[in-house]
C-alpha positions as CSV (number, residue, x, y, z in Angstrom):
1,M,15.3,-1.4,-28.8
2,T,15.8,-4.7,-26.9
3,H,17.3,-8.3,-27.6
4,D,16.3,-11.7,-25.9
5,N,13.0,-12.4,-24.3
6,K,11.7,-9.1,-25.6
7,S,8.0,-9.9,-25.6
8,Q,8.0,-10.8,-22.0
9,S,8.0,-7.7,-20.3
10,S,4.8,-6.4,-22.7
11,K,3.0,-9.6,-22.0
12,T,3.1,-9.0,-18.3
13,S,2.4,-5.3,-18.5
14,N,-0.9,-6.3,-20.5
15,N,-1.7,-9.1,-17.7
16,A,-1.5,-8.1,-14.0
17,A,-2.6,-11.5,-13.1
18,V,0.7,-12.9,-14.3
19,D,3.4,-12.6,-11.5
20,R,6.4,-11.5,-13.1
21,L,8.7,-13.2,-10.9
22,T,7.5,-16.5,-12.2
23,E,8.8,-15.2,-15.9
24,L,12.4,-14.4,-14.5
25,K,14.6,-17.1,-14.8
26,V,18.8,-17.3,-14.3
27,G,20.0,-16.5,-17.6
28,Y,17.4,-14.3,-18.8
29,S,18.7,-11.3,-20.5
30,D,17.3,-7.9,-21.8
31,S,18.9,-4.4,-22.9
32,V,18.4,-0.9,-23.9
33,I,20.1,1.0,-26.4
34,R,20.5,4.8,-26.9
35,T,22.8,7.1,-29.1
36,I,24.0,9.8,-26.7
37,T,23.7,13.3,-28.1
38,A,24.9,16.7,-27.2
39,K,21.4,17.7,-26.2
40,D,21.6,14.8,-23.8
41,V,25.0,16.1,-21.9
42,E,23.7,19.5,-21.7
43,T,20.4,18.3,-20.1
44,F,22.3,16.0,-17.9
45,A,24.6,18.7,-16.6
46,S,21.5,21.0,-16.1
47,L,19.6,18.3,-14.0
48,S,22.9,17.2,-12.0
49,G,24.7,20.6,-11.8
50,D,28.0,18.9,-13.0
51,Q,29.3,21.4,-15.4
52,N,33.0,20.0,-15.5
53,P,34.5,21.7,-18.9
54,L,35.7,17.8,-19.4
55,H,32.0,17.1,-20.5
56,M,30.9,20.8,-21.6
57,D,33.8,22.5,-23.0
58,D,35.0,21.3,-26.6
59,E,38.3,23.6,-26.5
60,F,39.3,22.4,-23.0
61,A,38.3,18.7,-23.8
62,A,40.7,19.0,-26.9
63,R,43.8,19.7,-24.9
64,T,43.4,16.5,-22.9
65,K,44.0,13.1,-23.8
66,F,40.5,12.3,-24.8
67,S,40.8,15.1,-27.4
68,Q,36.6,15.4,-27.1
69,R,34.4,15.8,-24.8
70,V,33.6,13.0,-22.5
71,V,29.9,12.0,-21.6
72,H,29.1,12.0,-17.9
73,G,29.6,8.6,-16.7
74,F,26.3,8.8,-14.8
75,L,24.7,9.7,-18.0
76,H,24.9,6.4,-19.5
77,A,24.9,4.7,-16.4
78,S,21.3,6.2,-16.2
79,L,20.5,3.4,-18.7
80,L,20.4,0.8,-16.1
81,S,17.4,2.5,-14.5
82,T,15.6,2.2,-17.8
83,L,16.7,-1.3,-18.1
84,V,15.6,-2.3,-14.5
85,G,12.4,0.0,-14.7
86,M,11.1,-1.1,-18.3
87,K,12.7,-4.2,-18.9
88,I,14.2,-6.4,-16.1
89,P,12.0,-6.8,-14.0
90,G,10.1,-4.0,-15.8
91,R,6.9,-2.2,-14.5
92,E,6.7,-4.4,-11.3
93,A,10.6,-3.1,-10.5
94,L,11.9,-1.6,-7.2
95,Y,15.7,-1.0,-7.4
96,L,17.4,-1.9,-4.7
97,S,21.0,-1.6,-5.5
98,Q,23.7,-1.4,-8.1
99,T,27.5,-1.5,-8.2
100,I,29.2,0.5,-11.1
101,E,33.0,0.3,-12.5
102,F,33.5,2.6,-15.3
103,T,35.9,0.9,-17.7
104,A,36.5,3.4,-20.6
105,P,34.9,6.7,-21.7
106,V,32.1,7.4,-23.7
107,F,31.8,10.0,-26.2
108,I,29.0,12.4,-28.0
109,G,27.6,10.3,-30.8
110,D,28.5,7.1,-29.5
111,T,25.7,4.2,-29.7
112,V,25.6,2.3,-25.9
113,E,23.8,-0.7,-25.3
114,A,23.1,-1.4,-21.4
115,R,22.3,-5.1,-21.0
116,G,21.6,-7.1,-17.9
117,T,21.5,-10.9,-17.2
118,I,19.8,-12.5,-14.4
119,T,22.2,-14.6,-12.3
120,K,19.8,-15.2,-9.3
121,V,16.3,-15.2,-8.4
122,D,15.5,-15.5,-4.7
123,K,11.4,-16.2,-4.7
124,V,11.4,-15.9,-0.8
125,T,12.6,-12.2,-1.0
126,R,11.4,-12.0,-4.7
127,T,14.7,-10.3,-5.3
128,I,16.7,-10.7,-8.6
129,T,20.3,-10.2,-9.2
130,M,21.9,-9.5,-12.5
131,D,25.1,-8.7,-14.1
132,T,24.9,-5.7,-15.9
133,V,27.1,-4.2,-18.5
134,I,27.4,-1.2,-21.2
135,T,29.2,-1.2,-24.4
136,T,29.4,0.9,-27.5
137,Q,28.8,0.3,-31.0
138,N,32.5,-1.0,-31.4
139,N,31.5,-3.6,-28.4
140,D,33.9,-1.8,-26.0
141,V,32.7,-2.3,-22.6
142,V,32.4,1.0,-20.7
143,L,30.6,-0.1,-17.5
144,R,30.5,-3.3,-15.5
145,G,28.4,-3.9,-12.6
146,V,25.8,-6.0,-10.3
147,A,22.3,-5.1,-9.6
148,K,19.5,-6.1,-7.3
149,A,15.7,-5.3,-7.7
150,N,12.7,-6.7,-5.8
151,V,9.9,-7.9,-8.1
152,L,6.5,-6.0,-6.5
153,R,3.4,-7.9,-6.2
154,I,0.9,-6.5,-8.3
155,K,-2.9,-7.5,-7.2
156,E,-5.4,-8.7,-9.7
157,T,-7.7,-6.4,-10.6
158,K,-11.3,-7.7,-9.8
159,P,-13.7,-7.5,-12.8
160,A,-16.4,-4.4,-12.2
161,P,-19.6,-5.8,-11.3
162,V,-22.5,-5.7,-14.0
163,K,-24.6,-2.8,-13.7
164,G,-28.4,-3.4,-12.5
165,V,-27.5,-6.7,-10.7
166,T,-27.8,-6.6,-7.0
167,T,-25.5,-8.7,-4.9
168,S,-27.2,-8.0,-1.4
169,M,-27.3,-11.2,0.6
170,S,-29.8,-10.0,3.3
171,E,-31.7,-7.4,5.0
172,L,-29.8,-7.9,8.5
173,L,-29.1,-4.1,8.5
174,S,-32.0,-2.8,6.7
175,G,-32.9,0.6,8.0
176,K,-29.6,1.5,9.6
177,T,-26.9,4.0,8.7
178,A,-23.4,3.2,8.9
179,L,-20.2,5.4,9.0
180,V,-16.9,3.9,8.0
181,T,-14.0,5.7,8.3
182,G,-11.1,5.5,6.2
183,A,-13.5,3.5,3.8
184,S,-12.1,4.4,0.4
185,R,-9.7,1.5,0.2
186,G,-8.6,-1.9,2.1
187,I,-10.2,-3.0,5.0
188,G,-12.4,-0.2,5.2
189,R,-13.6,-0.2,1.6
190,A,-14.6,-4.2,2.5
191,I,-16.5,-3.4,5.3
192,A,-18.6,-0.6,3.5
193,L,-19.5,-3.0,0.9
194,T,-20.2,-5.7,3.1
195,L,-22.6,-3.6,5.3
196,A,-24.1,-2.4,2.3
197,D,-24.6,-5.9,1.0
198,H,-26.8,-6.4,4.3
199,G,-29.0,-3.4,3.8
200,A,-27.4,-0.8,5.6
201,S,-26.9,3.0,4.1
202,V,-23.5,3.5,4.2
203,W,-21.3,6.7,4.5
204,I,-17.7,6.6,3.1
205,N,-15.2,8.7,5.0
206,Y,-12.4,9.6,3.1
207,H,-9.6,11.7,3.2
208,R,-7.5,12.3,0.2
209,S,-8.7,9.3,-2.3
210,E,-11.6,11.0,-3.6
211,Q,-12.2,9.0,-6.7
212,A,-11.8,5.8,-4.8
213,A,-14.6,6.7,-2.5
214,K,-16.4,7.6,-5.6
215,D,-15.9,4.5,-7.5
216,L,-16.9,2.5,-4.0
217,A,-20.2,4.4,-3.8
218,S,-21.0,3.7,-7.4
219,E,-20.1,0.0,-7.0
220,I,-22.5,0.0,-3.8
221,K,-25.3,1.6,-5.9
222,E,-24.5,-0.7,-8.7
223,R,-25.2,-3.7,-6.3
224,G,-28.6,-2.3,-5.1
225,G,-27.1,-0.6,-2.1
226,S,-27.1,2.9,-0.8
227,A,-24.1,5.0,0.1
228,D,-22.8,8.5,0.3
229,I,-19.3,10.1,0.4
230,V,-17.9,12.3,3.0
231,K,-14.4,14.0,3.1
232,C,-12.7,14.3,6.4
233,D,-9.5,14.4,8.2
234,V,-10.5,12.3,11.1
235,T,-7.6,13.6,13.3
236,N,-9.2,17.3,13.1
237,M,-12.3,17.5,15.4
238,D,-13.6,20.5,13.7
239,E,-13.8,18.3,10.3
240,V,-15.2,15.3,12.1
241,T,-18.0,17.5,13.8
242,K,-19.0,18.5,10.2
243,M,-18.7,15.1,8.9
244,V,-21.2,13.9,11.8
245,E,-23.4,16.8,11.1
246,A,-23.8,15.9,7.4
247,V,-24.5,12.4,8.0
248,M,-27.4,13.5,10.6
249,A,-28.8,16.1,7.9
250,A,-29.7,13.1,5.8
251,G,-31.1,10.8,8.5
252,D,-29.9,8.9,11.5
253,L,-26.8,7.1,12.5
254,D,-26.7,3.6,14.1
255,I,-23.3,2.0,13.4
256,L,-19.8,3.9,13.6
257,I,-16.9,1.8,12.2
258,N,-13.6,3.2,13.5
259,N,-11.1,1.8,10.7
260,A,-9.0,4.9,9.4
261,G,-5.0,4.6,10.3
262,P,-1.6,5.5,8.9
263,K,0.7,3.3,7.0
264,I,2.8,1.3,9.3
265,L,6.2,2.4,10.3
266,S,8.7,-0.5,10.9
267,S,11.7,0.8,12.9
268,G,14.0,-0.2,15.8
269,F,13.6,1.8,18.8
270,K,17.1,3.7,18.4
271,D,15.9,5.2,15.0
272,L,12.6,6.3,16.2
273,Q,11.4,10.1,17.3
274,W,8.8,10.9,19.8
275,S,7.0,12.4,17.0
276,D,6.6,8.9,15.3
277,M,4.6,7.7,18.3
278,Q,2.4,11.1,18.4
279,F,1.9,10.6,14.9
280,A,0.6,6.9,15.4
281,Y,-1.6,8.1,18.5
282,E,-2.9,10.8,16.5
283,N,-4.1,8.9,13.6
284,I,-5.2,5.6,15.7
285,V,-6.4,6.7,18.9
286,G,-7.1,10.4,18.1
287,S,-9.4,9.9,15.1
288,S,-11.4,7.2,16.9
289,F,-11.6,9.4,19.9
290,N,-12.8,12.2,17.7
291,A,-15.5,10.1,15.8
292,I,-16.8,8.6,18.9
293,Q,-17.3,11.9,20.6
294,A,-18.8,13.6,17.7
295,A,-21.6,10.7,17.1
296,L,-22.0,9.6,20.6
297,P,-25.3,11.8,21.1
298,H,-26.6,10.2,18.2
299,L,-25.6,6.8,18.8
300,K,-27.3,7.0,22.2
301,E,-30.5,8.0,20.6
302,S,-30.4,5.0,18.3
303,K,-28.8,2.5,20.9
304,G,-26.1,2.2,18.4
305,K,-23.1,0.0,17.7
306,I,-19.3,1.1,17.6
307,V,-16.8,-1.4,16.4
308,N,-13.0,-0.2,16.3
309,V,-10.7,-2.1,14.1
310,L,-7.4,-3.1,16.0
311,T,-4.9,-5.6,15.1
312,S,-3.7,-9.0,16.5
313,A,-0.1,-7.6,16.9
314,V,-0.9,-5.9,20.0
315,L,-1.6,-9.3,21.7
316,G,1.0,-11.9,23.2
317,R,4.3,-10.7,22.3
318,T,3.2,-8.0,20.0
319,A,5.0,-7.4,16.6
320,H,8.5,-6.7,16.3
321,N,9.6,-3.3,15.3
322,W,6.1,-1.9,14.9
323,L,6.5,0.0,18.2
324,P,4.5,3.4,17.3
325,Y,1.8,1.4,15.5
326,V,1.0,-1.6,18.4
327,S,1.5,1.3,21.2
328,A,-1.2,3.3,19.6
329,K,-3.5,0.2,18.7
330,S,-2.9,-1.0,22.3
331,A,-4.3,2.2,23.7
332,L,-7.3,1.8,21.3
333,L,-7.9,-1.5,22.9
334,G,-8.0,0.0,26.4
335,M,-10.1,2.6,25.3
336,S,-12.8,0.6,23.7
337,K,-13.2,-1.8,26.9
338,N,-13.2,1.3,29.0
339,L,-16.0,3.0,26.8
340,A,-17.9,-0.3,26.8
341,Q,-18.3,0.1,30.6
342,E,-19.1,3.4,30.3
343,L,-21.7,3.6,27.7
344,G,-23.2,0.1,28.3
345,P,-26.1,1.5,30.2
346,S,-27.0,3.7,27.5
347,G,-27.5,0.9,25.3
348,V,-24.4,1.7,23.0
349,T,-22.1,-1.5,22.5
350,V,-18.4,-1.2,21.8
351,N,-16.6,-4.0,20.5
352,M,-13.3,-4.3,18.4
353,V,-12.1,-6.7,15.5
354,S,-8.3,-7.8,15.6
355,P,-7.3,-9.4,12.4
356,T,-3.8,-10.7,11.9
357,M,-1.8,-9.4,8.9
358,V,-4.1,-8.5,6.1
359,D,-2.6,-8.1,2.7
360,T,-3.3,-4.2,1.9
361,D,-1.3,-1.2,0.8
362,L,-0.8,-0.6,4.7
363,T,1.1,-3.8,4.7
364,S,2.8,-3.6,1.4
365,N,6.3,-3.0,2.5
366,V,6.5,-6.6,4.8
367,P,8.7,-9.0,3.3
368,D,7.6,-12.2,1.8
369,R,9.4,-14.3,4.0
370,I,7.3,-12.8,7.1
371,R,4.3,-13.3,5.2
372,Q,5.4,-17.2,4.6
373,M,6.2,-17.4,8.1
374,M,2.9,-16.3,9.2
375,V,1.0,-18.6,6.9
376,S,3.1,-21.5,8.2
377,H,1.8,-21.3,11.7
378,T,-1.7,-20.4,11.0
379,P,-4.0,-23.2,11.5
380,L,-5.9,-22.3,8.2
381,R,-3.0,-22.0,6.4
382,R,-3.5,-18.7,4.5
383,M,-3.2,-15.0,5.7
384,A,-6.5,-12.9,6.5
385,T,-8.5,-11.0,3.7
386,V,-10.0,-7.8,3.9
387,D,-13.6,-10.0,3.3
388,D,-12.7,-12.0,6.5
389,V,-12.5,-8.7,8.6
390,A,-15.4,-7.1,6.9
391,K,-17.6,-10.4,7.8
392,A,-16.4,-10.2,11.4
393,V,-17.3,-6.5,11.8
394,L,-20.7,-7.5,10.2
395,F,-21.6,-9.6,13.1
396,L,-20.6,-6.9,15.7
397,A,-23.0,-4.5,14.1
398,S,-25.7,-6.8,13.4
399,P,-28.5,-7.6,15.9
400,Y,-26.8,-10.8,16.4
401,A,-24.5,-9.1,18.8
402,D,-27.0,-7.0,20.7
403,F,-25.7,-8.5,24.0
404,V,-22.2,-8.4,23.2
405,T,-19.9,-5.6,24.1
406,G,-16.2,-4.9,25.2
407,D,-15.3,-8.1,22.9
408,N,-12.2,-8.2,20.8
409,L,-13.0,-10.6,18.2
410,L,-10.0,-12.3,16.7
411,V,-9.8,-12.8,13.1
412,T,-6.6,-14.6,12.7
413,G,-7.2,-18.4,11.3
414,G,-6.5,-19.7,14.7
415,D,-2.7,-18.3,14.8
416,I,-3.7,-16.6,18.0
417,M,-6.1,-18.3,20.6
418,L,-6.9,-16.7,23.8
């Protein structure tokens, strides 16, 4: 049961294109209501481990000033989680904080209403602040507090392509086979689509996201392209060897795109462990090392191309508080240049693409104020997209870059100029 503007949340949930933040204004209010039962108390006690006889024992409670069992305070306080997660902001909510002042007891059989009223909307940090209050059926206030919640960005879902319609733009890579690591989502997904759109037969590497990989392969085929999926943890050399063997069993290998990488850990140096550094090196440098080593004999035969996806965060002053990620990507930059020198005589090119921040799940925890700051000092006045990166990779994987090796192509909208 809800009150005030009760249709807003459902409208948002049915239309991902609407930014929930634009609907939330100071004064906006909503609520949830629940009647507390003895079963609720028993369930809460079982989950929390709080078996205090004041809550659980009728005879004990009868001897207290309350004369009856008192409901756990955090049982009715949990309605605030329902309020934030289902009403304000709703499905886009990330609960940040909650102050609580218990002002009166709640008893079994009471009907309580948890209400939130927005007092502040910070569009820069996408944070709302609201006064929260819980009252009984007698309008007695049993809890007061202040809540803060982040309104998450929900990416608009692109419509599925019409079956049977090809979107291939050229035969630039016709007859070529490409292996893209970490291709089931984000930048890797866009790279796989773009290479396939230009005629390449694409192998989609994934580790855990099998359904996403299958969906991508289906989309490529619906667009008139060719794609297969291959599961592999690219930090495991045995699995990488088997992955390359599977690719070669179906034909040749001409293009290797090293894109796989972990979510960025943002932390100050004092809070890091060496294991955090090792994890980043294994997943960024180690995965590329494994893939290149396993694929190299075949790339030498085809005089193929290697493109490693880096980041502009390793250039200049580097990105603050991203030490493991920046260090590992910097090592991959050095490894790429060294390999370009070593493999050049065999006809294999090794190049890099370094985008500025791209809006993907790997950067989902970056605050809006940082994003806006980056846009403000980028000459093209926007963030990079996955398609921007994919087009740069396409160039380096194409015949147009036959005489380009050891280069780092910046996709930064002019934010970095070397």
